N, C-alpha and C positions, 0 to 999 in steps of 0.2 A: 606808589612805588611800588607795588606789590605785583602790580598789574606788569609794570617793565620787568621789573627782575623773572614773571612767570613769562613772558615774551624774550625775552633771551634765554631763558632755559630750555623753552620748546624748539627754537633757534639753533640751539648746539647742542641735538643731539643726534648723533650719528643714524641714519634710515637703517641699518644696515644690522648694525649692534645693539640700537637702542640704548645706547647709551651716551655718558657728555663724550665729543668729541676728541679723539687721541691722535695729534699730530694731524691736526684738521688741514686738508687738500680742496682744493675746487677745483672739478674738471668743466670742461668749454662750455659748458649748458650752464653752468651755474650752479648747479649742486654741489654740498659739501659732504665728506666722508672721512671717519679716520684714514688714515692713510695707508694703514694695513688691513682693511675692509677692504676698499677697491681694489686694492691689491689682489687680495683672496677672491672676492669674487670674481674679476675679470679671468682669474688663473681656473678658476671654479668651473665656469662657462668656456674656458678653454680659448679666452678670446686675445690669441696672441697680436690680430693685424687688425681685425674691425672690433673694436670695443664700445659698448651700449651703457647707457645709464641706468642703472636699476630703477628710477622713479619714472622720470619721461621716456626711454628707449630711446630719448637720439644717439646715433651713430659715429665714432670718430673712426679715422682711420689715416694714417697710423696711429697705434696706440698713444695718446696724451703725455706730455708730460706732468708731473705731478709735483707741484711745489707750494711749500706752505703757505698756508692762508693765515698771515702773521694775523689779523685783526681778531677773526677767530679764534685762535690762540691766544689771545690776551680775553676774550670774554671769558673763555672756557677759566681759564688761569684764574680770573677773576672770582668765578661762579664757583670754584673749590674753595679759594678761602674767604669764602662765606659761609663754609657749610655745606652749598650746595653738593647734592648726590645723586644717582641717575634715578629716573625715575622709577619709582616704583609700580609693578606689575599686580592687579588685583587680583587678592586670593593666595598670593605671595605672602610665603610667611617668616622667611631668614632669605639671607643672600643664596645658600645651594637650592633653593626652590625659583629665586631669581634666574639663577644661571642654567638651571637645567630648562626654563621657560623660553630665554634668551635663545637657546640651543637647537630647540624646537623651533623655534619662530625661523630662525635661518635654513634651517634642513627646510621649509613650506618654501622659501624663497628661491630656493638652487633650485 
């Protein structure tokens, strides 16, 4: 049972912010992101017409519509109800350290 929960948790993590998905969306290649994370990623990369997936680099033109992934939204909500928190970062002492590490990591990917 714990392995199933671990698997669902790992699948419910946004690869951009490394947190549980918030307003999860699936882009055409099948990868999932927080709505705001993928929008921000495309804006930062100035990808107005030709967008790409941060993971597999597949390109999309025009920018695809971002529709809520209701299945992932339900899974993430269940994880939150069971007290699941975002994954901890090794060496992080508190939420401030985790926030700093996430910010550093996101800057490295842009």
